[in-house]
C-alpha positions in Angstrom: -42.5 -48.1 -57.1 -42.3 -50.8 -54.5 -45.2 -49.3 -52.6 -47.4 -49.3 -55.8 -46.5 -53.0 -56.5 -47.3 -53.9 -52.9 -50.6 -52.1 -53.0 -51.6 -53.9 -56.3 -50.4 -57.2 -54.7 -52.5 -56.6 -51.6 -55.6 -55.8 -53.7 -55.1 -58.9 -55.8 -54.8 -61.0 -52.6 -57.9 -59.4 -51.2 -60.0 -60.2 -54.3 -58.8 -63.8 -54.5 -59.6 -64.4 -50.9 -63.0 -62.9 -51.3 -63.6 -65.3 -54.1 -62.4 -68.2 -51.9 -64.8 -67.1 -49.2 -67.8 -66.8 -51.5 -67.0 -70.1 -53.2 -66.2 -72.1 -50.1 -69.4 -71.1 -48.4 -71.3 -73.0 -51.2 -69.1 -76.1 -51.0 -70.5 -79.3 -49.4 -67.8 -81.7 -50.3 -64.9 -82.1 -47.7 -62.3 -82.2 -50.5 -63.3 -78.7 -51.6 -63.0 -77.4 -48.1 -59.6 -79.0 -47.8 -58.4 -77.3 -50.9 -59.8 -73.9 -49.8 -58.1 -74.3 -46.4 -54.8 -75.3 -48.0 -54.8 -72.2 -50.2 -55.6 -69.8 -47.4 -53.0 -71.5 -45.2 -50.4 -70.9 -47.9 -51.3 -67.2 -48.1 -51.0 -66.9 -44.4 -47.6 -68.6 -44.4 -46.4 -66.2 -47.1 -47.4 -63.1 -45.0 -45.9 -64.6 -41.8 -42.6 -65.5 -43.5 -42.2 -62.1 -45.0 -43.0 -60.4 -41.7 -40.6 -62.7 -39.7 -37.8 -61.4 -41.9 -38.4 -57.7 -41.0 -37.5 -55.5 -38.1 -41.1 -54.6 -37.2 -41.5 -52.0 -34.4 -45.3 -51.3 -34.5 -46.9 -53.2 -31.6 -50.3 -53.3 -33.3 -48.8 -55.0 -36.4 -47.0 -57.5 -34.1 -50.2 -58.4 -32.3 -52.1 -58.9 -35.6 -49.3 -61.1 -36.9 -49.4 -63.1 -33.7 -53.1 -63.7 -34.1 -52.6 -64.8 -37.7 -49.9 -67.2 -36.7 -52.1 -68.8 -34.1 -54.9 -69.1 -36.6 -52.6 -70.7 -39.1 -51.4 -73.3 -36.6 -55.0 -74.1 -35.7 -56.0 -74.4 -39.3 -53.1 -76.6 -40.1 -53.9 -78.8 -37.1 -57.5 -79.4 -38.0 -56.6 -80.0 -41.6 -54.0 -82.6 -40.7 -56.4 -84.2 -38.2 -59.1 -84.5 -40.9 -56.7 -86.0 -43.4 -54.7 -88.5 -41.3 -57.5 -89.9 -39.1 -58.9 -91.6 -42.2 -56.0 -94.0 -41.8 -57.2 -95.2 -38.4 -59.1 -98.1 -40.0 -56.0 -99.3 -41.8 -53.9 -99.0 -38.6 -56.6 -99.6 -36.1 -54.4 -101.1 -33.4 -52.4 -97.9 -33.3 -55.2 -95.4 -33.3 -54.3 -91.7 -33.5 -55.8 -91.1 -30.1 -55.6 -93.6 -27.4 -59.0 -94.0 -25.8 -57.4 -94.4 -22.4 -55.5 -91.1 -22.8 -57.7 -88.1 -23.5 -55.0 -86.2 -25.5 -57.1 -83.9 -27.7 -60.4 -82.3 -28.3 -60.7 -84.5 -31.4 -61.2 -87.6 -29.1 -64.8 -86.8 -28.8 -65.3 -87.3 -32.5 -64.4 -91.0 -32.1 -67.4 -91.6 -29.8 -70.0 -90.5 -32.2 -71.2 -91.9 -35.5 -69.1 -91.6 -38.7 -71.5 -89.3 -40.4 -71.7 -87.0 -37.4 -67.9 -87.0 -37.1 -67.5 -86.0 -40.8 -70.1 -83.2 -40.3 -68.4 -81.8 -37.3 -65.0 -81.9 -39.0 -66.4 -80.2 -42.1 -67.8 -77.5 -39.8 -64.4 -77.0 -38.2 -62.6 -76.9 -41.5 -65.1 -74.3 -42.8 -64.7 -72.3 -39.7 -60.9 -72.3 -40.1 -61.2 -71.2 -43.8 -63.6 -68.3 -42.8 -61.4 -67.3 -39.9 -58.2 -67.2 -41.8 -59.7 -65.5 -44.8 -61.2 -62.8 -42.7 -57.9 -62.2 -40.9 -55.9 -62.0 -44.1 -58.4 -59.4 -45.5 -57.9 -57.3 -42.4 -54.1 -57.4 -43.0 -54.2 -55.7 -46.4 -52.6 -52.6 -45.1 -50.0 -54.6 -43.2 -48.9 -56.3 -46.4 -48.2 -52.9 -47.9 -46.5 -51.5 -44.8 -44.1 -54.5 -44.6 -42.0 -53.0 -47.5 -41.1 -50.0 -45.3 -39.4 -52.2 -42.6 -35.7 -53.2 -43.1 -34.9 -56.9 -43.7 -33.2 -58.9 -41.0 -31.9 -61.9 -43.0 -32.6 -63.9 -46.1 -34.9 -66.8 -45.5 -33.3 -70.2 -46.0 -34.8 -72.5 -48.7 -35.8 -75.2 -46.2 -38.3 -74.5 -43.4 -36.7 -77.5 -41.7 -33.4 -75.7 -41.5 -35.1 -72.7 -40.1 -36.7 -74.6 -37.3 -33.6 -76.7 -36.6 -31.3 -73.7 -36.2 -33.5 -70.8 -35.1 -35.8 -70.0 -32.2 -39.4 -71.0 -33.0 -42.7 -69.3 -32.0 -41.4 -66.5 -29.8 -41.4 -63.5 -32.2 -43.9 -61.5 -30.1 -42.0 -62.1 -26.9 -38.7 -61.2 -28.6 -40.0 -57.9 -29.8 -41.4 -57.2 -26.3 -37.9 -57.6 -24.7 -36.1 -55.7 -27.5 -38.5 -52.8 -27.1 -37.7 -52.7 -23.3 -33.9 -52.8 -24.0 -33.9 -50.1 -26.7 -36.2 -47.8 -24.8 -34.2 -44.6 -24.0 -36.8 -42.5 -22.2 -35.1 -40.5 -19.5 -35.6 -41.7 -15.9 -34.3 -40.9 -12.5 -30.6 -41.4 -12.1 -30.9 -44.1 -9.4 -33.9 -45.9 -10.9 -33.2 -49.5 -11.9 -34.6 -50.8 -15.2 -35.5 -54.5 -14.6 -37.5 -56.8 -16.8 -38.6 -60.1 -15.2 -39.1 -63.1 -17.5 -41.0 -66.0 -15.9 -41.8 -69.4 -17.2 -41.7 -73.2 -16.4 -38.7 -75.4 -17.1 -37.8 -76.0 -20.7 -40.1 -73.2 -22.0 -37.2 -71.4 -23.7 -36.3 -68.5 -21.4 -32.5 -68.9 -21.9 -33.0 -69.4 -25.7 -35.1 -66.3 -26.0 -32.7 -64.1 -24.1 -29.7 -65.6 -26.0 -31.2 -64.8 -29.4 -32.0 -61.3 -28.2 -28.5 -60.7 -27.0 -27.2 -61.8 -30.4 -29.5 -59.2 -32.2 -27.3 -56.6 -33.9 -29.5 -53.8 -32.5 -28.8 -55.0 -28.9 -25.1 -55.4 -29.7 -24.9 -51.9 -31.0 -26.8 -50.4 -28.1 -24.9 -52.0 -25.2 -21.2 -51.9 -24.7 -21.0 -55.1 -22.8 -23.5 -57.9 -21.9 -23.0 -60.0 -18.7 -24.7 -63.4 -18.4 -24.8 -64.3 -14.7 -26.1 -67.4 -13.0 -27.5 -67.3 -9.5 -24.1 -67.9 -7.9 -22.3 -65.4 -10.1 -25.0 -62.8 -9.4 -24.6 -62.9 -5.7 -20.8 -62.7 -5.9 -20.6 -60.1 -8.7 -18.1 -57.3 -7.8 -19.5 -54.0 -9.1 -16.6 -52.0 -7.7 -14.1 -53.8 -9.9 -16.4 -53.2 -12.9 -16.6 -49.5 -11.9 -12.8 -49.2 -12.0 -12.8 -50.7 -15.4 -15.6 -48.4 -16.5 -13.6 -45.3 -15.3 -10.6 -46.3 -17.3 -12.6 -47.1 -20.4 -14.7 -44.0 -20.0 -11.7 -41.8 -20.6 -11.0 -43.6 -23.9 -14.7 -43.3 -24.8 -14.6 -39.5 -24.3 -11.7 -39.2 -26.6 -13.6 -41.2 -29.2 -16.7 -38.9 -28.6 -18.7 -41.9 -27.4 -20.4 -41.1 -24.1 -23.2 -43.6 -24.2 -21.6 -46.6 -22.6 -24.4 -48.9 -21.3 -24.3 -52.4 -19.8 -26.8 -55.2 -19.9 -27.0 -57.8 -17.1 -28.9 -61.1 -17.7 -29.4 -63.0 -14.5 -30.6 -66.6 -14.8 -32.1 -68.0 -11.6 -33.1 -71.6 -11.0 -34.9 -71.0 -7.6 -36.3 -68.0 -5.8 -34.4 -64.8 -5.4 -33.2 -63.8 -2.0 -34.5 -60.3 -1.3 -31.6 -59.3 0.9 -29.1 -60.4 -1.8 -31.1 -58.5 -4.4 -31.2 -55.3 -2.4 -27.4 -55.5 -1.7 -26.7 -56.1 -5.3 -28.9 -53.2 -6.5 -27.3 -50.8 -4.0 -23.9 -51.6 -5.4 -25.3 -51.4 -9.0 -26.6 -47.9 -8.5 -23.2 -46.7 -7.3 -21.0 -48.2 -10.0 -23.0 -48.9 -13.2 -23.3 -46.4 -16.0 -26.7 -44.7 -16.5 -28.9 -46.4 -19.1 -27.8 -49.9 -18.2 -30.5 -52.5 -17.9 -31.2 -55.9 -16.2 -33.1 -59.0 -17.3 -33.9 -61.6 -14.7 -35.3 -65.0 -15.7 -36.7 -67.6 -13.3 -39.3 -70.4 -13.0 -40.7 -68.6 -10.0 -43.1 -65.6 -10.3 -41.7 -64.2 -7.0 -39.1 -62.3 -9.1 -42.0 -60.1 -10.5 -41.9 -57.8 -7.5 -38.3 -56.8 -8.3 -39.2 -55.7 -11.8 -39.7 -52.1 -12.9 -41.2 -53.1 -16.3 -44.3 -55.3 -16.9 -43.1 -58.9 -16.6 -43.0 -61.3 -19.5 -44.7 -64.7 -18.9 -43.6 -67.5 -21.2 -45.9 -70.5 -21.8 -45.5 -73.8 -23.6 -46.6 -73.9 -27.2 -50.2 -74.7 -27.9 -50.8 -78.2 -29.1 -51.5 -76.8 -32.6 -48.2 -74.9 -32.7 -46.3 -77.8 -31.2 -47.6 -80.2 -33.9 -46.5 -77.7 -36.6 -43.0 -77.6 -35.0 -42.7 -81.4 -34.5 -44.0 -82.2 -38.0 -41.5 -79.9 -39.7 -38.6 -81.3 -37.7 -39.6 -84.9 -38.3 -40.3 -84.8 -42.1 -37.7 -82.2 -43.0 -38.0 -81.4 -46.7 -40.5 -84.3 -47.3 -44.2 -83.5 -47.8 -46.2 -85.3 -45.0 -49.2 -85.5 -47.2 -47.4 -88.0 -49.4 -46.8 -90.2 -46.3 -50.1 -90.1 -44.5 -49.5 -93.2 -42.4 -46.2 -91.8 -41.1 -47.9 -88.4 -40.5 -50.7 -90.0 -38.5 -48.1 -91.8 -36.2 -46.1 -88.5 -35.9 -49.3 -86.8 -34.8 -49.8 -89.2 -32.0 -46.2 -89.0 -31.0 -46.5 -85.2 -30.8 -49.4 -85.6 -28.4 -47.5 -88.0 -26.2 -44.5 -85.7 -25.9 -46.7 -83.1 -24.1 -45.0 -80.0 -25.6 -41.4 -80.6 -24.7 -38.8 -79.1 -27.0 -36.1 -81.6 -26.0 -38.5 -84.5 -26.6 -39.4 -83.0 -30.0 -35.8 -82.7 -31.2 -34.7 -86.1 -29.8 -37.6 -88.1 -31.2 -37.9 -86.2 -34.5 -34.3 -87.1 -35.2 -35.0 -90.7 -34.2 -37.9 -91.1 -36.5 -36.4 -89.2 -39.4 -33.3 -91.4 -39.4 -35.4 -94.6 -39.5 -38.0 -93.9 -42.1 -39.7 -97.3 -41.8 -43.4 -97.7 -41.0 -42.8 -100.7 -38.8 -40.2 -99.0 -36.8 -42.4 -95.9 -36.3 -45.2 -98.2 -35.1 -42.9 -99.7 -32.5 -41.6 -96.4 -31.3 -45.1 -94.9 -30.9 -46.3 -98.1 -29.2 -43.3 -97.9 -26.9 -44.1 -94.3 -25.8 -47.7 -95.2 -25.4 -46.7 -98.0 -22.9 -44.3 -95.6 -21.2 -47.1 -93.0 -20.8 -49.6 -95.6 -19.5 -47.0 -96.9 -17.0 -46.2 -93.5 -15.5 -49.8 -92.3 -15.5 -50.8 -95.5 -13.7 -47.9 -95.3 -11.2 -47.7 -91.5 -10.6 -50.9 -90.1 -12.1 -48.9 -87.8 -14.4 -47.5 -88.1 -17.9 -43.7 -88.8 -18.1 -42.7 -85.5 -19.8 -44.8 -83.6 -17.3 -42.9 -85.4 -14.5 -39.6 -84.2 -16.1 -40.8 -80.7 -16.0 -41.7 -81.1 -12.3 -38.2 -82.5 -11.7 -39.7 -85.9 -10.6 -38.4 -89.3 -11.7 -39.9 -91.2 -14.6 -39.9 -94.9 -15.6 -39.2 -95.9 -19.1 -40.9 -99.3 -19.3 -39.8 -102.2 -21.5 -36.7 -100.6 -23.1 -33.7 -102.8 -24.1 -35.0 -105.8 -22.1 -38.4 -106.5 -20.7 -36.8 -107.6 -17.4 -35.3 -104.2 -16.7 -36.6 -100.6 -16.5 -34.7 -97.3 -16.9 -35.4 -94.8 -14.2 -34.6 -91.1 -15.0 -34.2 -89.0 -11.9 -34.0 -85.6 -13.4 -33.1 -83.5 -16.5 -30.2 -81.0 -16.4 -28.3 -78.7 -18.7 -24.6 -77.8 -19.2 -23.0 -75.1 -21.3 -21.1 -75.8 -24.5 -17.8 -75.5 -22.6 -18.6 -78.2 -20.0 -18.0 -81.9 -20.4 -21.1 -84.0 -21.3 -21.9 -87.8 -20.7 -20.4 -90.3 -23.1 -23.6 -92.4 -23.2 -26.3 -91.1 -25.4 -30.0 -91.7 -25.3 -29.9 -93.3 -28.7 -27.3 -95.8 -27.4 -29.6 -96.8 -24.6 -32.7 -96.8 -26.7 -31.2 -99.1 -29.3 -29.6 -101.4 -26.7 -26.1 -100.6 -28.0 -24.8 -100.2 -24.5 -25.7 -102.0 -21.3 -24.7 -99.8 -18.3 -25.1 -100.9 -14.8 -26.1 -99.0 -11.7 -26.4 -95.2 -11.8 -25.1 -93.3 -14.8 -25.7 -90.2 -16.9 -27.3 -90.1 -20.4 -26.8 -87.3 -22.9 -30.2 -86.5 -24.3 -29.6 -83.8 -26.8 -27.1 -81.1 -27.9 -28.9 -77.9 -28.9 -27.8 -76.3 -32.2 -29.1 -72.8 -31.3 -27.8 -70.4 -28.7 -27.0 -70.8 -25.8 -25.9 -74.2 -27.2 -26.8 -76.2 -24.0 -26.4 -79.9 -23.7 -29.2 -81.7 -21.9 -28.6 -84.9 -19.8 -30.3 -87.0 -17.2 -29.2 -88.9 -14.1 -30.4 -92.5 -14.7 -30.4 -96.0 -13.3 -31.3 -99.4 -14.7 -32.9 -101.8 -12.2 -34.6 -105.1 -12.4 -38.4 -105.4 -12.6 -39.8 -107.3 -9.7 -42.5 -109.5 -11.3 -44.0 -112.8 -10.2 -44.3 -114.2 -13.7 -41.6 -114.1 -16.3 -42.4 -112.2 -19.5 -41.7 -113.4 -22.9 -39.2 -111.3 -24.9 -39.9 -110.0 -28.3 -37.0 -108.7 -30.4 -37.6 -105.5 -32.3 -35.7 -103.9 -35.1 -32.5 -102.1 -34.1 -32.3 -104.0 -30.8 -35.4 -102.4 -29.2 -37.4 -104.8 -26.9 -41.0 -104.2 -25.9 -43.0 -106.0 -23.2 
């Protein structure tokens, strides 16, 4: 019965989308294209939400869903850009795209006439409608097949809650890793099964692996999961583990459970020493039960040569996906379309943050807790000055400097005669002590530390529940002329 209902639903969706395509192709008014794109985006969101809640094992379906998700982010991005840029005239001094900072492809639209810009945006909107509509038509069978896959969890009512407490945008990668871990094809007794995961700092390697290790399928498949840092990896004693395995193996036999398997997750910060790896693997082969597996994560692609499975490369979110993420975190349950001036400022903030997850969480909370248009203007202006300062001095945006583990300068915060220098960004586990001074305290000028100190940036609410902090220093600005101070709401000062 469920299959029949799904088939009827799929056919109804197909006919309605065909009607949208035929109708939208005749529309010339941007508002009509907006409405068409909004309807198709909603349909895409329904399919993605339903698919996200299922245990899908078919790789072709996963690839199709990934393409639909990317198209949805792109369509949402161009729709928001077309809506919110109309408020540039009202807030001209805080334009969405700083002309001195080429942040987006939309920048080119600001250098041509208004009529040409509207025409180009209309073409992009129409292309997004046609692209999404065509993809949804191709997914008719997928909508029907979704009912055959078991549900993972019940979707929360608020998408904001989902993004705040769950991993975002890594469904394809998660299924790739889970397929590797659950693969039981017979191999040689001494062959290692190693999956390398490579990606830059703060791309989500630890978060991805932690979510996978909490998956009930992985918990049922492996008897034990070991999370090892670089130091713990080189000093791991397989012989002691083997003794424990032997004792437990006798009990397992009595319980008719002979499939004891172990999973090792090795998190490396730097390169992996080849001699240490060979020594570790030699001991591994002697003492570890057959069918056990290894995941190695690192920022360096040199670990790829140690893998026996195709490596997984993690990249930062696309600008379109990052905007979707930041917008949802910032506005929560509010509809951004009812607050277009706020949404326009949030869009610029998302571009200034350069795709950083920590920056998104810190600043989304900052804006959400102070829903005042004047405050938002000041915060965005502040980050614009910070970006210009670091680009002028170092040639790189501040959040890109953080990813490169280079110091950044936060200009004009708290007092115009001082600058905050951040020397690096680090992480600590939930069990470790964290700094007492928070970023919000320094941002609002609630504390006035001297010399070098540590700032708590953010506590993650998703596994592995890391706390992120920075080593910082406040120093006087050496200028020939004194600068006039201007007080700002909540104690924030700008130059």
